[in-house]
TORKOL-866437 format. One record per residue (C-alpha): residue number from 1; residue in one letter; chain; z, x, y. Coordinates in nm, 2 decimals. Layout:
BEGIN
{vovex NUM,a,A,{Z,X,Y}} ...
//
This chain:
BEGIN
{vovex 1,m,A,{-1.38,2.08,0.46}} {vovex 2,v,A,{-1.30,1.73,0.32}} {vovex 3,t,A,{-0.97,1.59,0.44}} {vovex 4,s,A,{-0.72,1.41,0.22}} {vovex 5,n,A,{-0.79,1.09,0.41}} {vovex 6,e,A,{-1.16,1.12,0.33}} {vovex 7,r,A,{-1.08,1.17,-0.03}} {vovex 8,i,A,{-0.85,0.87,-0.04}} {vovex 9,v,A,{-1.12,0.65,0.12}} {vovex 10,e,A,{-1.38,0.77,-0.14}} {vovex 11,a,A,{-1.13,0.71,-0.43}} {vovex 12,a,A,{-1.04,0.37,-0.30}} {vovex 13,w,A,{-1.41,0.26,-0.29}} {vovex 14,d,A,{-1.46,0.41,-0.64}} {vovex 15,g,A,{-1.17,0.21,-0.77}} {vovex 16,l,A,{-1.28,-0.11,-0.60}} {vovex 17,a,A,{-1.62,-0.06,-0.75}} {vovex 18,g,A,{-1.46,-0.05,-1.10}} {vovex 19,k,A,{-1.52,0.33,-1.16}} {vovex 20,y,A,{-1.16,0.36,-1.28}} {vovex 21,w,A,{-0.87,0.14,-1.36}} {vovex 22,l,A,{-0.65,0.01,-1.08}} {vovex 23,p,A,{-0.33,-0.20,-1.12}} {vovex 24,d,A,{-0.46,-0.55,-1.06}} {vovex 25,q,A,{-0.16,-0.77,-1.13}} {vovex 26,p,A,{0.01,-0.94,-0.83}} {vovex 27,g,A,{0.30,-0.74,-0.68}} {vovex 28,m,A,{0.17,-0.40,-0.78}} {vovex 29,c,A,{0.08,-0.28,-0.43}} {vovex 30,l,A,{0.26,0.06,-0.45}} {vovex 31,a,A,{0.12,0.13,-0.80}} {vovex 32,f,A,{-0.23,0.04,-0.67}} {vovex 33,v,A,{-0.19,0.29,-0.38}} {vovex 34,r,A,{-0.03,0.55,-0.61}} {vovex 35,v,A,{-0.33,0.55,-0.85}} {vovex 36,i,A,{-0.58,0.58,-0.57}} {vovex 37,v,A,{-0.39,0.87,-0.40}} {vovex 38,e,A,{-0.34,1.06,-0.73}} {vovex 39,r,A,{-0.71,1.02,-0.82}} {vovex 40,a,A,{-0.82,1.13,-0.47}} {vovex 41,l,A,{-0.59,1.43,-0.45}} {vovex 42,e,A,{-0.63,1.52,-0.82}} {vovex 43,l,A,{-0.26,1.49,-0.88}} {vovex 44,p,A,{-0.09,1.44,-1.22}} {vovex 45,e,A,{-0.01,1.08,-1.31}} {vovex 46,r,A,{0.31,0.96,-1.14}} {vovex 47,h,A,{0.33,1.27,-0.92}} {vovex 48,f,A,{0.32,1.04,-0.62}} {vovex 49,y,A,{0.66,0.90,-0.72}} {vovex 50,r,A,{0.82,1.22,-0.85}} {vovex 51,a,A,{0.73,1.45,-0.56}} {vovex 52,w,A,{0.72,1.22,-0.26}} {vovex 53,v,A,{0.93,0.90,-0.32}} {vovex 54,t,A,{1.28,1.04,-0.28}} {vovex 55,q,A,{1.45,0.77,-0.08}} {vovex 56,r,A,{1.56,0.46,-0.27}} {vovex 57,v,A,{1.65,0.12,-0.12}} {vovex 58,e,A,{1.94,-0.06,-0.28}} {vovex 59,t,A,{1.81,-0.36,-0.45}} {vovex 60,t,A,{1.88,-0.58,-0.76}} {vovex 61,f,A,{1.51,-0.61,-0.82}} {vovex 62,p,A,{1.48,-0.54,-1.19}} {vovex 63,a,A,{1.16,-0.33,-1.18}} {vovex 64,a,A,{1.30,-0.11,-0.90}} {vovex 65,t,A,{1.53,0.06,-1.14}} {vovex 66,r,A,{1.22,0.18,-1.32}} {vovex 67,d,A,{0.96,0.23,-1.05}} {vovex 68,p,A,{0.99,0.26,-0.67}} {vovex 69,i,A,{0.90,-0.03,-0.44}} {vovex 70,a,A,{0.70,-0.01,-0.12}} {vovex 71,r,A,{1.01,0.01,0.09}} {vovex 72,d,A,{1.12,0.32,-0.10}} {vovex 73,a,A,{0.79,0.49,-0.03}} {vovex 74,e,A,{0.79,0.40,0.33}} {vovex 75,r,A,{1.14,0.53,0.38}} {vovex 76,s,A,{1.05,0.85,0.19}} {vovex 77,f,A,{0.73,0.92,0.39}} {vovex 78,t,A,{0.91,0.85,0.72}} {vovex 79,a,A,{1.18,1.10,0.62}} {vovex 80,l,A,{0.90,1.36,0.55}} {vovex 81,g,A,{0.77,1.30,0.90}} {vovex 82,w,A,{0.43,1.17,0.79}} {vovex 83,n,A,{0.41,0.86,1.02}} {vovex 84,v,A,{0.16,0.84,1.29}} {vovex 85,p,A,{0.12,0.59,1.58}} {vovex 86,f,A,{-0.07,0.28,1.49}} {vovex 87,e,A,{-0.32,0.35,1.77}} {vovex 88,e,A,{-0.41,0.68,1.60}} {vovex 89,r,A,{-0.47,0.53,1.25}} {vovex 90,q,A,{-0.77,0.67,1.05}} {vovex 91,p,A,{-0.94,0.55,0.73}} {vovex 92,g,A,{-0.74,0.69,0.44}} {vovex 93,d,A,{-0.40,0.63,0.61}} {vovex 94,l,A,{-0.14,0.42,0.42}} {vovex 95,l,A,{-0.01,0.11,0.59}} {vovex 96,f,A,{0.35,-0.01,0.52}} {vovex 97,d,A,{0.53,-0.33,0.61}} {vovex 98,f,A,{0.89,-0.30,0.49}} {vovex 99,s,A,{0.98,-0.66,0.57}} {vovex 100,a,A,{0.71,-0.81,0.35}} {vovex 101,a,A,{0.75,-0.98,0.01}} {vovex 102,y,A,{1.10,-1.13,0.06}} {vovex 103,r,A,{1.25,-1.23,-0.27}} {vovex 104,r,A,{1.52,-1.49,-0.23}} {vovex 105,d,A,{1.64,-1.45,-0.59}} {vovex 106,w,A,{1.70,-1.08,-0.53}} {vovex 107,g,A,{1.81,-1.11,-0.17}} {vovex 108,t,A,{1.58,-0.84,-0.04}} {vovex 109,t,A,{1.23,-0.76,0.08}} {vovex 110,l,A,{1.03,-0.53,-0.14}} {vovex 111,g,A,{0.79,-0.42,0.13}} {vovex 112,h,A,{0.41,-0.40,0.11}} {vovex 113,t,A,{0.16,-0.12,0.13}} {vovex 114,a,A,{-0.22,-0.09,0.16}} {vovex 115,i,A,{-0.49,0.17,0.23}} {vovex 116,l,A,{-0.69,0.17,0.55}} {vovex 117,l,A,{-1.07,0.19,0.50}} {vovex 118,e,A,{-1.36,0.22,0.75}} {vovex 119,g,A,{-1.42,-0.06,0.99}} {vovex 120,d,A,{-1.05,-0.16,1.00}} {vovex 121,r,A,{-1.05,-0.30,0.65}} {vovex 122,i,A,{-0.77,-0.25,0.40}} {vovex 123,a,A,{-0.77,-0.22,0.02}} {vovex 124,e,A,{-0.46,-0.39,-0.12}} {vovex 125,n,A,{-0.30,-0.54,-0.42}} {vovex 126,t,A,{-0.15,-0.87,-0.31}} {vovex 127,e,A,{-0.05,-1.21,-0.45}} {vovex 128,h,A,{-0.35,-1.39,-0.61}} {vovex 129,p,A,{-0.45,-1.70,-0.42}} {vovex 130,s,A,{-0.42,-1.92,-0.72}} {vovex 131,r,A,{-0.04,-1.87,-0.70}} {vovex 132,g,A,{-0.05,-2.05,-0.36}} {vovex 133,l,A,{0.15,-1.77,-0.19}} {vovex 134,r,A,{-0.12,-1.66,0.06}} {vovex 135,k,A,{-0.43,-1.81,0.21}} {vovex 136,l,A,{-0.63,-1.52,0.36}} {vovex 137,s,A,{-0.99,-1.48,0.47}} {vovex 138,t,A,{-1.03,-1.18,0.24}} {vovex 139,t,A,{-1.29,-1.06,0.00}} {vovex 140,r,A,{-1.12,-1.10,-0.33}} {vovex 141,l,A,{-1.20,-0.93,-0.66}} {vovex 142,p,A,{-1.13,-1.14,-0.97}} {vovex 143,t,A,{-0.77,-1.01,-0.97}} {vovex 144,a,A,{-0.49,-0.95,-0.71}} {vovex 145,i,A,{-0.69,-0.67,-0.55}} {vovex 146,a,A,{-0.84,-0.76,-0.21}} {vovex 147,l,A,{-1.04,-0.61,0.07}} {vovex 148,t,A,{-0.88,-0.75,0.38}} {vovex 149,p,A,{-0.96,-0.72,0.75}} {vovex 150,l,A,{-0.69,-0.52,0.93}} {vovex 151,e,A,{-0.65,-0.81,1.17}} {vovex 152,e,A,{-0.54,-1.03,0.87}} {vovex 153,f,A,{-0.28,-0.77,0.78}} {vovex 154,v,A,{-0.15,-0.76,1.13}} {vovex 155,i,A,{-0.14,-1.14,1.15}} {vovex 156,r,A,{0.05,-1.16,0.83}} {vovex 157,n,A,{0.30,-0.91,0.97}} {vovex 158,d,A,{0.33,-1.08,1.30}} {vovex 159,h,A,{0.71,-1.11,1.25}} {vovex 160,n,A,{0.70,-0.73,1.30}} {vovex 161,k,A,{0.56,-0.74,1.65}} {vovex 162,g,A,{0.21,-0.77,1.52}} {vovex 163,l,A,{0.18,-0.42,1.38}} {vovex 164,p,A,{0.24,-0.27,1.04}} {vovex 165,t,A,{0.58,-0.11,1.02}} {vovex 166,r,A,{0.44,0.23,0.95}} {vovex 167,v,A,{0.11,0.42,0.94}} {vovex 168,i,A,{0.15,0.71,0.71}} {vovex 169,r,A,{-0.09,1.01,0.69}} {vovex 170,l,A,{-0.05,1.22,0.38}} {vovex 171,p,A,{-0.08,1.60,0.44}} {vovex 172,g,A,{-0.39,1.79,0.37}} 
//
């Protein structure tokens, strides 16, 4: 029987290979993860938000009134009891860092999320390097989508004791 994690990994690789559309504009990390998970688990569009993202973080971020942000998803999945220890991570798990993406103009962090792939690599939607916000040794597609070594993700999140805030394993 194929696990949900295995299906998520396969869908992530299909998306990275251009077999279907992925949100590729900077700052769309949760939408990127949502599209992959919905495709992998054959869920209706936006089911990820409607069924699972139930906890909302107070923010003045304009788009957060319309769509959840990564911090909302992390809080919701933690409340559902889906977190696993970092040491037990598996390909297909979702990684969250609630303290990433600080926006001074909104006075909050938006959080960040990515999908763990084989070989401790992650698929993520992050700021495009041309914006000068991050200098990473990643494999970049022509958009804000990147294939990043987990080590880089951990280094980026060093303010968080060197580990992503949460490792989430979806049921199934």
